[in-house]
mmCIF file of the N, C-alpha and C atoms, coordinates in Angstrom:
data_MODEL
# 
_entry.id   MODEL 
# 
loop_
_atom_site.group_PDB 
_atom_site.id 
_atom_site.type_symbol 
_atom_site.label_atom_id 
_atom_site.label_alt_id 
_atom_site.label_comp_id 
_atom_site.label_asym_id 
_atom_site.label_entity_id 
_atom_site.label_seq_id 
_atom_site.pdbx_PDB_ins_code 
_atom_site.Cartn_x 
_atom_site.Cartn_y 
_atom_site.Cartn_z 
_atom_site.occupancy 
_atom_site.B_iso_or_equiv 
_atom_site.pdbx_formal_charge 
_atom_site.auth_seq_id 
_atom_site.auth_comp_id 
_atom_site.auth_asym_id 
_atom_site.auth_atom_id 
_atom_site.pdbx_PDB_model_num 
ATOM 1   N N  . UNK A 1 1  ? 6.376   -28.389 -20.553 1.00 0.00 ? 1  UNK A N  1 
ATOM 2   C CA . UNK A 1 1  ? 5.740   -28.409 -19.285 1.00 0.00 ? 1  UNK A CA 1 
ATOM 3   C C  . UNK A 1 1  ? 4.243   -28.829 -19.429 1.00 0.00 ? 1  UNK A C  1 
ATOM 4   N N  . UNK A 1 2  ? 3.775   -29.470 -18.985 1.00 0.00 ? 2  UNK A N  1 
ATOM 5   C CA . UNK A 1 2  ? 2.066   -29.726 -19.151 1.00 0.00 ? 2  UNK A CA 1 
ATOM 6   C C  . UNK A 1 2  ? 1.588   -28.473 -18.574 1.00 0.00 ? 2  UNK A C  1 
ATOM 7   N N  . UNK A 1 3  ? 1.834   -27.972 -17.569 1.00 0.00 ? 3  UNK A N  1 
ATOM 8   C CA . UNK A 1 3  ? 1.072   -26.663 -17.102 1.00 0.00 ? 3  UNK A CA 1 
ATOM 9   C C  . UNK A 1 3  ? 0.901   -25.634 -18.221 1.00 0.00 ? 3  UNK A C  1 
ATOM 10  N N  . UNK A 1 4  ? 1.981   -25.621 -18.804 1.00 0.00 ? 4  UNK A N  1 
ATOM 11  C CA . UNK A 1 4  ? 1.988   -24.613 -19.840 1.00 0.00 ? 4  UNK A CA 1 
ATOM 12  C C  . UNK A 1 4  ? 0.924   -24.843 -21.215 1.00 0.00 ? 4  UNK A C  1 
ATOM 13  N N  . UNK A 1 5  ? 0.787   -26.080 -21.323 1.00 0.00 ? 5  UNK A N  1 
ATOM 14  C CA . UNK A 1 5  ? 0.027   -26.480 -22.326 1.00 0.00 ? 5  UNK A CA 1 
ATOM 15  C C  . UNK A 1 5  ? -1.604  -26.379 -21.996 1.00 0.00 ? 5  UNK A C  1 
ATOM 16  N N  . UNK A 1 6  ? -1.916  -26.903 -20.840 1.00 0.00 ? 6  UNK A N  1 
ATOM 17  C CA . UNK A 1 6  ? -3.063  -26.822 -20.293 1.00 0.00 ? 6  UNK A CA 1 
ATOM 18  C C  . UNK A 1 6  ? -3.674  -25.435 -19.952 1.00 0.00 ? 6  UNK A C  1 
ATOM 19  N N  . UNK A 1 7  ? -2.591  -24.546 -19.673 1.00 0.00 ? 7  UNK A N  1 
ATOM 20  C CA . UNK A 1 7  ? -2.937  -23.399 -19.422 1.00 0.00 ? 7  UNK A CA 1 
ATOM 21  C C  . UNK A 1 7  ? -3.410  -22.311 -20.788 1.00 0.00 ? 7  UNK A C  1 
ATOM 22  N N  . UNK A 1 8  ? -2.596  -22.535 -21.509 1.00 0.00 ? 8  UNK A N  1 
ATOM 23  C CA . UNK A 1 8  ? -2.621  -21.798 -22.872 1.00 0.00 ? 8  UNK A CA 1 
ATOM 24  C C  . UNK A 1 8  ? -3.941  -22.367 -23.527 1.00 0.00 ? 8  UNK A C  1 
ATOM 25  N N  . UNK A 1 9  ? -4.278  -23.673 -23.675 1.00 0.00 ? 9  UNK A N  1 
ATOM 26  C CA . UNK A 1 9  ? -5.268  -24.290 -24.197 1.00 0.00 ? 9  UNK A CA 1 
ATOM 27  C C  . UNK A 1 9  ? -6.638  -23.749 -23.569 1.00 0.00 ? 9  UNK A C  1 
ATOM 28  N N  . UNK A 1 10 ? -6.447  -23.582 -22.259 1.00 0.00 ? 10 UNK A N  1 
ATOM 29  C CA . UNK A 1 10 ? -7.638  -23.262 -21.300 1.00 0.00 ? 10 UNK A CA 1 
ATOM 30  C C  . UNK A 1 10 ? -8.062  -21.758 -21.559 1.00 0.00 ? 10 UNK A C  1 
ATOM 31  N N  . UNK A 1 11 ? -7.236  -20.891 -21.578 1.00 0.00 ? 11 UNK A N  1 
ATOM 32  C CA . UNK A 1 11 ? -7.077  -19.408 -22.264 1.00 0.00 ? 11 UNK A CA 1 
ATOM 33  C C  . UNK A 1 11 ? -7.712  -19.301 -23.304 1.00 0.00 ? 11 UNK A C  1 
ATOM 34  N N  . UNK A 1 12 ? -7.069  -19.769 -24.223 1.00 0.00 ? 12 UNK A N  1 
ATOM 35  C CA . UNK A 1 12 ? -7.744  -19.847 -25.794 1.00 0.00 ? 12 UNK A CA 1 
ATOM 36  C C  . UNK A 1 12 ? -9.147  -20.164 -25.980 1.00 0.00 ? 12 UNK A C  1 
ATOM 37  N N  . UNK A 1 13 ? -9.338  -21.521 -25.333 1.00 0.00 ? 13 UNK A N  1 
ATOM 38  C CA . UNK A 1 13 ? -10.542 -21.993 -26.069 1.00 0.00 ? 13 UNK A CA 1 
ATOM 39  C C  . UNK A 1 13 ? -11.872 -21.944 -25.129 1.00 0.00 ? 13 UNK A C  1 
ATOM 40  N N  . UNK A 1 14 ? -11.629 -21.568 -23.761 1.00 0.00 ? 14 UNK A N  1 
ATOM 41  C CA . UNK A 1 14 ? -12.802 -21.643 -22.890 1.00 0.00 ? 14 UNK A CA 1 
ATOM 42  C C  . UNK A 1 14 ? -13.138 -19.980 -22.573 1.00 0.00 ? 14 UNK A C  1 
ATOM 43  N N  . UNK A 1 15 ? -14.126 -19.399 -22.775 1.00 0.00 ? 15 UNK A N  1 
ATOM 44  C CA . UNK A 1 15 ? -14.513 -18.169 -22.457 1.00 0.00 ? 15 UNK A CA 1 
ATOM 45  C C  . UNK A 1 15 ? -14.884 -17.990 -21.039 1.00 0.00 ? 15 UNK A C  1 
ATOM 46  N N  . UNK A 1 16 ? -14.934 -19.074 -20.273 1.00 0.00 ? 16 UNK A N  1 
ATOM 47  C CA . UNK A 1 16 ? -15.096 -18.936 -18.798 1.00 0.00 ? 16 UNK A CA 1 
ATOM 48  C C  . UNK A 1 16 ? -13.676 -18.806 -18.102 1.00 0.00 ? 16 UNK A C  1 
ATOM 49  N N  . UNK A 1 17 ? -12.751 -19.031 -18.713 1.00 0.00 ? 17 UNK A N  1 
ATOM 50  C CA . UNK A 1 17 ? -11.518 -19.159 -18.043 1.00 0.00 ? 17 UNK A CA 1 
ATOM 51  C C  . UNK A 1 17 ? -11.020 -17.756 -18.083 1.00 0.00 ? 17 UNK A C  1 
ATOM 52  N N  . UNK A 1 18 ? -11.165 -16.870 -16.995 1.00 0.00 ? 18 UNK A N  1 
ATOM 53  C CA . UNK A 1 18 ? -10.508 -15.528 -17.039 1.00 0.00 ? 18 UNK A CA 1 
ATOM 54  C C  . UNK A 1 18 ? -8.989  -15.611 -16.800 1.00 0.00 ? 18 UNK A C  1 
ATOM 55  N N  . UNK A 1 19 ? -8.461  -16.157 -15.782 1.00 0.00 ? 19 UNK A N  1 
ATOM 56  C CA . UNK A 1 19 ? -6.990  -16.405 -15.481 1.00 0.00 ? 19 UNK A CA 1 
ATOM 57  C C  . UNK A 1 19 ? -6.437  -17.655 -15.071 1.00 0.00 ? 19 UNK A C  1 
ATOM 58  N N  . UNK A 1 20 ? -5.508  -18.124 -15.313 1.00 0.00 ? 20 UNK A N  1 
ATOM 59  C CA . UNK A 1 20 ? -4.727  -19.052 -14.759 1.00 0.00 ? 20 UNK A CA 1 
ATOM 60  C C  . UNK A 1 20 ? -3.281  -18.783 -14.611 1.00 0.00 ? 20 UNK A C  1 
ATOM 61  N N  . UNK A 1 21 ? -2.724  -18.962 -13.450 1.00 0.00 ? 21 UNK A N  1 
ATOM 62  C CA . UNK A 1 21 ? -1.450  -18.613 -13.138 1.00 0.00 ? 21 UNK A CA 1 
ATOM 63  C C  . UNK A 1 21 ? -0.956  -19.999 -12.310 1.00 0.00 ? 21 UNK A C  1 
ATOM 64  N N  . UNK A 1 22 ? 0.153   -20.227 -12.763 1.00 0.00 ? 22 UNK A N  1 
ATOM 65  C CA . UNK A 1 22 ? 1.107   -21.363 -11.969 1.00 0.00 ? 22 UNK A CA 1 
ATOM 66  C C  . UNK A 1 22 ? 2.263   -20.720 -11.662 1.00 0.00 ? 22 UNK A C  1 
ATOM 67  N N  . UNK A 1 23 ? 2.354   -21.030 -10.136 1.00 0.00 ? 23 UNK A N  1 
ATOM 68  C CA . UNK A 1 23 ? 3.498   -20.498 -9.516  1.00 0.00 ? 23 UNK A CA 1 
ATOM 69  C C  . UNK A 1 23 ? 4.038   -21.379 -8.583  1.00 0.00 ? 23 UNK A C  1 
ATOM 70  N N  . UNK A 1 24 ? 5.687   -21.362 -8.395  1.00 0.00 ? 24 UNK A N  1 
ATOM 71  C CA . UNK A 1 24 ? 6.227   -22.251 -7.440  1.00 0.00 ? 24 UNK A CA 1 
ATOM 72  C C  . UNK A 1 24 ? 6.766   -21.500 -5.979  1.00 0.00 ? 24 UNK A C  1 
ATOM 73  N N  . UNK A 1 25 ? 7.012   -22.089 -5.027  1.00 0.00 ? 25 UNK A N  1 
ATOM 74  C CA . UNK A 1 25 ? 7.250   -21.683 -3.797  1.00 0.00 ? 25 UNK A CA 1 
ATOM 75  C C  . UNK A 1 25 ? 9.055   -20.951 -4.187  1.00 0.00 ? 25 UNK A C  1 
ATOM 76  N N  . UNK A 1 26 ? 9.333   -20.013 -3.778  1.00 0.00 ? 26 UNK A N  1 
ATOM 77  C CA . UNK A 1 26 ? 10.725  -19.658 -4.246  1.00 0.00 ? 26 UNK A CA 1 
ATOM 78  C C  . UNK A 1 26 ? 11.528  -20.512 -3.220  1.00 0.00 ? 26 UNK A C  1 
ATOM 79  N N  . UNK A 1 27 ? 12.546  -21.050 -4.395  1.00 0.00 ? 27 UNK A N  1 
ATOM 80  C CA . UNK A 1 27 ? 13.519  -22.083 -3.709  1.00 0.00 ? 27 UNK A CA 1 
ATOM 81  C C  . UNK A 1 27 ? 13.010  -23.450 -3.571  1.00 0.00 ? 27 UNK A C  1 
ATOM 82  N N  . UNK A 1 28 ? 11.618  -23.704 -3.907  1.00 0.00 ? 28 UNK A N  1 
ATOM 83  C CA . UNK A 1 28 ? 10.851  -25.120 -3.954  1.00 0.00 ? 28 UNK A CA 1 
ATOM 84  C C  . UNK A 1 28 ? 10.237  -25.203 -5.242  1.00 0.00 ? 28 UNK A C  1 
ATOM 85  N N  . UNK A 1 29 ? 10.994  -25.616 -6.152  1.00 0.00 ? 29 UNK A N  1 
ATOM 86  C CA . UNK A 1 29 ? 10.359  -25.484 -7.566  1.00 0.00 ? 29 UNK A CA 1 
ATOM 87  C C  . UNK A 1 29 ? 9.291   -26.767 -7.638  1.00 0.00 ? 29 UNK A C  1 
ATOM 88  N N  . UNK A 1 30 ? 9.213   -27.863 -6.833  1.00 0.00 ? 30 UNK A N  1 
ATOM 89  C CA . UNK A 1 30 ? 8.393   -28.896 -6.652  1.00 0.00 ? 30 UNK A CA 1 
ATOM 90  C C  . UNK A 1 30 ? 6.837   -28.487 -5.999  1.00 0.00 ? 30 UNK A C  1 
ATOM 91  N N  . UNK A 1 31 ? 6.772   -27.352 -5.087  1.00 0.00 ? 31 UNK A N  1 
ATOM 92  C CA . UNK A 1 31 ? 5.836   -27.000 -4.661  1.00 0.00 ? 31 UNK A CA 1 
ATOM 93  C C  . UNK A 1 31 ? 5.130   -25.922 -5.563  1.00 0.00 ? 31 UNK A C  1 
ATOM 94  N N  . UNK A 1 32 ? 3.923   -26.227 -6.082  1.00 0.00 ? 32 UNK A N  1 
ATOM 95  C CA . UNK A 1 32 ? 3.464   -25.558 -6.950  1.00 0.00 ? 32 UNK A CA 1 
ATOM 96  C C  . UNK A 1 32 ? 1.712   -25.091 -6.743  1.00 0.00 ? 32 UNK A C  1 
ATOM 97  N N  . UNK A 1 33 ? 1.623   -24.099 -6.972  1.00 0.00 ? 33 UNK A N  1 
ATOM 98  C CA . UNK A 1 33 ? 0.295   -23.516 -6.651  1.00 0.00 ? 33 UNK A CA 1 
ATOM 99  C C  . UNK A 1 33 ? -0.293  -22.948 -7.872  1.00 0.00 ? 33 UNK A C  1 
ATOM 100 N N  . UNK A 1 34 ? -1.701  -23.139 -8.008  1.00 0.00 ? 34 UNK A N  1 
ATOM 101 C CA . UNK A 1 34 ? -2.236  -22.664 -9.142  1.00 0.00 ? 34 UNK A CA 1 
ATOM 102 C C  . UNK A 1 34 ? -3.469  -21.605 -8.467  1.00 0.00 ? 34 UNK A C  1 
ATOM 103 N N  . UNK A 1 35 ? -3.676  -20.556 -9.403  1.00 0.00 ? 35 UNK A N  1 
ATOM 104 C CA . UNK A 1 35 ? -4.550  -19.189 -9.034  1.00 0.00 ? 35 UNK A CA 1 
ATOM 105 C C  . UNK A 1 35 ? -5.338  -19.338 -10.298 1.00 0.00 ? 35 UNK A C  1 
ATOM 106 N N  . UNK A 1 36 ? -6.495  -19.645 -10.097 1.00 0.00 ? 36 UNK A N  1 
ATOM 107 C CA . UNK A 1 36 ? -7.538  -19.426 -11.192 1.00 0.00 ? 36 UNK A CA 1 
ATOM 108 C C  . UNK A 1 36 ? -8.703  -18.531 -11.038 1.00 0.00 ? 36 UNK A C  1 
ATOM 109 N N  . UNK A 1 37 ? -9.186  -17.982 -12.111 1.00 0.00 ? 37 UNK A N  1 
ATOM 110 C CA . UNK A 1 37 ? -10.439 -17.115 -11.884 1.00 0.00 ? 37 UNK A CA 1 
ATOM 111 C C  . UNK A 1 37 ? -11.375 -17.583 -13.245 1.00 0.00 ? 37 UNK A C  1 
ATOM 112 N N  . UNK A 1 38 ? -12.421 -17.860 -12.638 1.00 0.00 ? 38 UNK A N  1 
ATOM 113 C CA . UNK A 1 38 ? -13.524 -18.322 -13.644 1.00 0.00 ? 38 UNK A CA 1 
ATOM 114 C C  . UNK A 1 38 ? -14.640 -17.311 -13.734 1.00 0.00 ? 38 UNK A C  1 
ATOM 115 N N  . UNK A 1 39 ? -15.221 -17.242 -14.944 1.00 0.00 ? 39 UNK A N  1 
ATOM 116 C CA . UNK A 1 39 ? -16.514 -16.364 -14.794 1.00 0.00 ? 39 UNK A CA 1 
ATOM 117 C C  . UNK A 1 39 ? -17.592 -16.688 -13.966 1.00 0.00 ? 39 UNK A C  1 
ATOM 118 N N  . UNK A 1 40 ? -17.645 -17.859 -13.671 1.00 0.00 ? 40 UNK A N  1 
ATOM 119 C CA . UNK A 1 40 ? -18.779 -18.564 -12.773 1.00 0.00 ? 40 UNK A CA 1 
ATOM 120 C C  . UNK A 1 40 ? -18.439 -19.819 -12.282 1.00 0.00 ? 40 UNK A C  1 
ATOM 121 N N  . UNK A 1 41 ? -19.231 -20.299 -11.251 1.00 0.00 ? 41 UNK A N  1 
ATOM 122 C CA . UNK A 1 41 ? -19.055 -21.554 -10.825 1.00 0.00 ? 41 UNK A CA 1 
ATOM 123 C C  . UNK A 1 41 ? -19.105 -22.612 -11.908 1.00 0.00 ? 41 UNK A C  1 
ATOM 124 N N  . UNK A 1 42 ? -20.312 -22.512 -12.966 1.00 0.00 ? 42 UNK A N  1 
ATOM 125 C CA . UNK A 1 42 ? -20.580 -23.253 -13.930 1.00 0.00 ? 42 UNK A CA 1 
ATOM 126 C C  . UNK A 1 42 ? -19.445 -23.269 -14.760 1.00 0.00 ? 42 UNK A C  1 
ATOM 127 N N  . UNK A 1 43 ? -18.681 -22.273 -15.380 1.00 0.00 ? 43 UNK A N  1 
ATOM 128 C CA . UNK A 1 43 ? -17.668 -22.157 -16.091 1.00 0.00 ? 43 UNK A CA 1 
ATOM 129 C C  . UNK A 1 43 ? -16.605 -22.959 -15.306 1.00 0.00 ? 43 UNK A C  1 
ATOM 130 N N  . UNK A 1 44 ? -16.111 -22.899 -14.098 1.00 0.00 ? 44 UNK A N  1 
ATOM 131 C CA . UNK A 1 44 ? -15.387 -23.958 -13.619 1.00 0.00 ? 44 UNK A CA 1 
ATOM 132 C C  . UNK A 1 44 ? -15.688 -25.163 -13.647 1.00 0.00 ? 44 UNK A C  1 
ATOM 133 N N  . UNK A 1 45 ? -16.793 -25.736 -13.356 1.00 0.00 ? 45 UNK A N  1 
ATOM 134 C CA . UNK A 1 45 ? -17.164 -27.140 -13.548 1.00 0.00 ? 45 UNK A CA 1 
ATOM 135 C C  . UNK A 1 45 ? -17.070 -27.546 -15.236 1.00 0.00 ? 45 UNK A C  1 
ATOM 136 N N  . UNK A 1 46 ? -17.440 -26.679 -15.922 1.00 0.00 ? 46 UNK A N  1 
ATOM 137 C CA . UNK A 1 46 ? -17.168 -27.021 -17.425 1.00 0.00 ? 46 UNK A CA 1 
ATOM 138 C C  . UNK A 1 46 ? -15.620 -27.207 -17.822 1.00 0.00 ? 46 UNK A C  1 
ATOM 139 N N  . UNK A 1 47 ? -14.785 -26.534 -17.086 1.00 0.00 ? 47 UNK A N  1 
ATOM 140 C CA . UNK A 1 47 ? -13.439 -26.416 -17.185 1.00 0.00 ? 47 UNK A CA 1 
ATOM 141 C C  . UNK A 1 47 ? -12.645 -28.107 -16.976 1.00 0.00 ? 47 UNK A C  1 
ATOM 142 N N  . UNK A 1 48 ? -13.426 -28.250 -15.577 1.00 0.00 ? 48 UNK A N  1 
ATOM 143 C CA . UNK A 1 48 ? -13.173 -29.499 -15.174 1.00 0.00 ? 48 UNK A CA 1 
ATOM 144 C C  . UNK A 1 48 ? -13.298 -30.624 -16.263 1.00 0.00 ? 48 UNK A C  1 
ATOM 145 N N  . UNK A 1 49 ? -14.546 -30.480 -16.994 1.00 0.00 ? 49 UNK A N  1 
ATOM 146 C CA . UNK A 1 49 ? -14.892 -31.761 -17.798 1.00 0.00 ? 49 UNK A CA 1 
ATOM 147 C C  . UNK A 1 49 ? -14.243 -31.729 -19.134 1.00 0.00 ? 49 UNK A C  1 
ATOM 148 N N  . UNK A 1 50 ? -13.597 -30.813 -19.680 1.00 0.00 ? 50 UNK A N  1 
ATOM 149 C CA . UNK A 1 50 ? -13.040 -30.833 -20.933 1.00 0.00 ? 50 UNK A CA 1 
ATOM 150 C C  . UNK A 1 50 ? -11.657 -31.660 -21.126 1.00 0.00 ? 50 UNK A C  1 
ATOM 151 N N  . UNK A 1 51 ? -11.664 -32.043 -22.258 1.00 0.00 ? 51 UNK A N  1 
ATOM 152 C CA . UNK A 1 51 ? -10.444 -33.176 -22.547 1.00 0.00 ? 51 UNK A CA 1 
ATOM 153 C C  . UNK A 1 51 ? -8.998  -32.778 -22.066 1.00 0.00 ? 51 UNK A C  1 
ATOM 154 N N  . UNK A 1 52 ? -8.781  -31.530 -22.550 1.00 0.00 ? 52 UNK A N  1 
ATOM 155 C CA . UNK A 1 52 ? -7.500  -31.087 -22.163 1.00 0.00 ? 52 UNK A CA 1 
ATOM 156 C C  . UNK A 1 52 ? -7.261  -30.934 -20.532 1.00 0.00 ? 52 UNK A C  1 
ATOM 157 N N  . UNK A 1 53 ? -8.111  -30.658 -19.975 1.00 0.00 ? 53 UNK A N  1 
ATOM 158 C CA . UNK A 1 53 ? -8.107  -30.696 -18.336 1.00 0.00 ? 53 UNK A CA 1 
ATOM 159 C C  . UNK A 1 53 ? -7.941  -32.228 -17.998 1.00 0.00 ? 53 UNK A C  1 
ATOM 160 N N  . UNK A 1 54 ? -8.701  -33.062 -18.336 1.00 0.00 ? 54 UNK A N  1 
ATOM 161 C CA . UNK A 1 54 ? -8.510  -34.360 -18.080 1.00 0.00 ? 54 UNK A CA 1 
ATOM 162 C C  . UNK A 1 54 ? -6.993  -34.978 -18.483 1.00 0.00 ? 54 UNK A C  1 
ATOM 163 N N  . UNK A 1 55 ? -6.592  -34.792 -19.535 1.00 0.00 ? 55 UNK A N  1 
ATOM 164 C CA . UNK A 1 55 ? -5.313  -34.992 -19.955 1.00 0.00 ? 55 UNK A CA 1 
ATOM 165 C C  . UNK A 1 55 ? -4.205  -34.455 -19.059 1.00 0.00 ? 55 UNK A C  1 
ATOM 166 N N  . UNK A 1 56 ? -4.427  -33.330 -18.394 1.00 0.00 ? 56 UNK A N  1 
ATOM 167 C CA . UNK A 1 56 ? -3.440  -32.652 -17.635 1.00 0.00 ? 56 UNK A CA 1 
ATOM 168 C C  . UNK A 1 56 ? -3.398  -33.332 -16.309 1.00 0.00 ? 56 UNK A C  1 
ATOM 169 N N  . UNK A 1 57 ? -4.797  -33.738 -15.872 1.00 0.00 ? 57 UNK A N  1 
ATOM 170 C CA . UNK A 1 57 ? -4.975  -34.364 -14.494 1.00 0.00 ? 57 UNK A CA 1 
ATOM 171 C C  . UNK A 1 57 ? -4.400  -35.767 -14.548 1.00 0.00 ? 57 UNK A C  1 
ATOM 172 N N  . UNK A 1 58 ? -4.369  -36.418 -15.657 1.00 0.00 ? 58 UNK A N  1 
ATOM 173 C CA . UNK A 1 58 ? -3.836  -37.682 -15.636 1.00 0.00 ? 58 UNK A CA 1 
ATOM 174 C C  . UNK A 1 58 ? -2.561  -37.508 -15.732 1.00 0.00 ? 58 UNK A C  1 
ATOM 175 N N  . UNK A 1 59 ? -1.890  -36.681 -16.420 1.00 0.00 ? 59 UNK A N  1 
ATOM 176 C CA . UNK A 1 59 ? -0.402  -36.541 -16.660 1.00 0.00 ? 59 UNK A CA 1 
ATOM 177 C C  . UNK A 1 59 ? 0.236   -36.224 -15.302 1.00 0.00 ? 59 UNK A C  1 
ATOM 178 N N  . UNK A 1 60 ? -0.565  -35.507 -14.444 1.00 0.00 ? 60 UNK A N  1 
ATOM 179 C CA . UNK A 1 60 ? 0.130   -34.882 -13.123 1.00 0.00 ? 60 UNK A CA 1 
ATOM 180 C C  . UNK A 1 60 ? -0.361  -35.721 -11.910 1.00 0.00 ? 60 UNK A C  1 
ATOM 181 N N  . UNK A 1 61 ? -1.310  -36.820 -12.270 1.00 0.00 ? 61 UNK A N  1 
ATOM 182 C CA . UNK A 1 61 ? -1.564  -37.508 -10.905 1.00 0.00 ? 61 UNK A CA 1 
ATOM 183 C C  . UNK A 1 61 ? -0.793  -38.030 -10.051 1.00 0.00 ? 61 UNK A C  1 
ATOM 184 N N  . UNK A 1 62 ? 0.261   -38.609 -10.569 1.00 0.00 ? 62 UNK A N  1 
ATOM 185 C CA . UNK A 1 62 ? 1.274   -39.256 -9.589  1.00 0.00 ? 62 UNK A CA 1 
ATOM 186 C C  . UNK A 1 62 ? 2.322   -38.300 -8.937  1.00 0.00 ? 62 UNK A C  1 
ATOM 187 N N  . UNK A 1 63 ? 2.191   -36.833 -9.572  1.00 0.00 ? 63 UNK A N  1 
ATOM 188 C CA . UNK A 1 63 ? 2.991   -35.664 -9.228  1.00 0.00 ? 63 UNK A CA 1 
ATOM 189 C C  . UNK A 1 63 ? 2.302   -35.117 -7.870  1.00 0.00 ? 63 UNK A C  1 
ATOM 190 N N  . UNK A 1 64 ? 0.727   -34.944 -7.990  1.00 0.00 ? 64 UNK A N  1 
ATOM 191 C CA . UNK A 1 64 ? -0.018  -34.191 -6.840  1.00 0.00 ? 64 UNK A CA 1 
ATOM 192 C C  . UNK A 1 64 ? -0.032  -34.998 -5.633  1.00 0.00 ? 64 UNK A C  1 
ATOM 193 N N  . UNK A 1 65 ? 0.791   -34.050 -4.680  1.00 0.00 ? 65 UNK A N  1 
ATOM 194 C CA . UNK A 1 65 ? 0.334   -34.827 -3.476  1.00 0.00 ? 65 UNK A CA 1 
ATOM 195 C C  . UNK A 1 65 ? -0.599  -34.327 -2.567  1.00 0.00 ? 65 UNK A C  1 
ATOM 196 N N  . UNK A 1 66 ? -1.225  -33.058 -2.864  1.00 0.00 ? 66 UNK A N  1 
ATOM 197 C CA . UNK A 1 66 ? -2.511  -32.707 -2.098  1.00 0.00 ? 66 UNK A CA 1 
ATOM 198 C C  . UNK A 1 66 ? -3.247  -31.469 -3.169  1.00 0.00 ? 66 UNK A C  1 
ATOM 199 N N  . UNK A 1 67 ? -4.436  -31.461 -2.851  1.00 0.00 ? 67 UNK A N  1 
ATOM 200 C CA . UNK A 1 67 ? -5.162  -30.574 -3.525  1.00 0.00 ? 67 UNK A CA 1 
ATOM 201 C C  . UNK A 1 67 ? -6.169  -29.680 -2.563  1.00 0.00 ? 67 UNK A C  1 
ATOM 202 N N  . UNK A 1 68 ? -6.138  -28.577 -2.306  1.00 0.00 ? 68 UNK A N  1 
ATOM 203 C CA . UNK A 1 68 ? -6.845  -27.625 -1.503  1.00 0.00 ? 68 UNK A CA 1 
ATOM 204 C C  . UNK A 1 68 ? -7.533  -26.445 -2.444  1.00 0.00 ? 68 UNK A C  1 
ATOM 205 N N  . UNK A 1 69 ? -8.965  -26.598 -2.544  1.00 0.00 ? 69 UNK A N  1 
ATOM 206 C CA . UNK A 1 69 ? -9.651  -25.736 -3.190  1.00 0.00 ? 69 UNK A CA 1 
ATOM 207 C C  . UNK A 1 69 ? -9.925  -24.469 -2.339  1.00 0.00 ? 69 UNK A C  1 
ATOM 208 N N  . UNK A 1 70 ? -9.681  -23.368 -2.648  1.00 0.00 ? 70 UNK A N  1 
ATOM 209 C CA . UNK A 1 70 ? -9.995  -22.182 -1.766  1.00 0.00 ? 70 UNK A CA 1 
ATOM 210 C C  . UNK A 1 70 ? -10.925 -21.277 -2.965  1.00 0.00 ? 70 UNK A C  1 
ATOM 211 N N  . UNK A 1 71 ? -12.160 -21.245 -2.354  1.00 0.00 ? 71 UNK A N  1 
ATOM 212 C CA . UNK A 1 71 ? -13.226 -20.123 -3.184  1.00 0.00 ? 71 UNK A CA 1 
ATOM 213 C C  . UNK A 1 71 ? -12.968 -18.984 -2.568  1.00 0.00 ? 71 UNK A C  1 
ATOM 214 N N  . UNK A 1 72 ? -12.679 -17.903 -3.285  1.00 0.00 ? 72 UNK A N  1 
ATOM 215 C CA . UNK A 1 72 ? -12.466 -16.391 -2.748  1.00 0.00 ? 72 UNK A CA 1 
ATOM 216 C C  . UNK A 1 72 ? -13.260 -15.434 -3.590  1.00 0.00 ? 72 UNK A C  1 
ATOM 217 N N  . UNK A 1 73 ? -13.699 -14.556 -2.829  1.00 0.00 ? 73 UNK A N  1 
ATOM 218 C CA . UNK A 1 73 ? -14.543 -13.361 -3.464  1.00 0.00 ? 73 UNK A CA 1 
ATOM 219 C C  . UNK A 1 73 ? -13.395 -12.291 -3.973  1.00 0.00 ? 73 UNK A C  1 
ATOM 220 N N  . UNK A 1 74 ? -13.516 -11.654 -5.349  1.00 0.00 ? 74 UNK A N  1 
ATOM 221 C CA . UNK A 1 74 ? -12.620 -10.797 -5.588  1.00 0.00 ? 74 UNK A CA 1 
ATOM 222 C C  . UNK A 1 74 ? -12.636 -9.534  -4.888  1.00 0.00 ? 74 UNK A C  1 
ATOM 223 N N  . UNK A 1 75 ? -11.727 -8.895  -4.494  1.00 0.00 ? 75 UNK A N  1 
ATOM 224 C CA . UNK A 1 75 ? -11.674 -7.502  -3.994  1.00 0.00 ? 75 UNK A CA 1 
ATOM 225 C C  . UNK A 1 75 ? -11.312 -6.497  -5.044  1.00 0.00 ? 75 UNK A C  1 
ATOM 226 N N  . UNK A 1 76 ? -9.866  -6.769  -5.230  1.00 0.00 ? 76 UNK A N  1 
ATOM 227 C CA . UNK A 1 76 ? -9.145  -5.833  -6.189  1.00 0.00 ? 76 UNK A CA 1 
ATOM 228 C C  . UNK A 1 76 ? -8.194  -6.679  -7.291  1.00 0.00 ? 76 UNK A C  1 
ATOM 229 N N  . UNK A 1 77 ? -8.562  -6.433  -8.416  1.00 0.00 ? 77 UNK A N  1 
ATOM 230 C CA . UNK A 1 77 ? -7.849  -7.547  -9.515  1.00 0.00 ? 77 UNK A CA 1 
ATOM 231 C C  . UNK A 1 77 ? -7.087  -6.600  -10.349 1.00 0.00 ? 77 UNK A C  1 
ATOM 232 N N  . UNK A 1 78 ? -5.922  -6.991  -10.780 1.00 0.00 ? 78 UNK A N  1 
ATOM 233 C CA . UNK A 1 78 ? -5.303  -5.859  -11.644 1.00 0.00 ? 78 UNK A CA 1 
ATOM 234 C C  . UNK A 1 78 ? -4.571  -6.925  -12.553 1.00 0.00 ? 78 UNK A C  1 
ATOM 235 N N  . UNK A 1 79 ? -4.318  -6.469  -13.649 1.00 0.00 ? 79 UNK A N  1 
ATOM 236 C CA . UNK A 1 79 ? -3.265  -7.097  -14.762 1.00 0.00 ? 79 UNK A CA 1 
ATOM 237 C C  . UNK A 1 79 ? -2.964  -5.897  -15.851 1.00 0.00 ? 79 UNK A C  1 
ATOM 238 N N  . UNK A 1 80 ? -1.772  -6.064  -16.178 1.00 0.00 ? 80 UNK A N  1 
ATOM 239 C CA . UNK A 1 80 ? -1.388  -5.071  -17.433 1.00 0.00 ? 80 UNK A CA 1 
ATOM 240 C C  . UNK A 1 80 ? -1.544  -5.910  -18.695 1.00 0.00 ? 80 UNK A C  1 
# 
């Protein structure tokens, strides 16, 4: 799946990408949300310009029905 390739590449090669999660709505596998954490706004902008992200965007362009970017301030983040 292209999500896995793009996420694994971003995490591996981009120091500004802190987390990338792809999830689907339970019972609705075609409704996918992405949760991304970047070190800075500049890191996010850099992420959008890299070839592997552009490849992902081209590959999923016909699948994406809408995009809504929600900027958030971290309160409590945890991972194991």
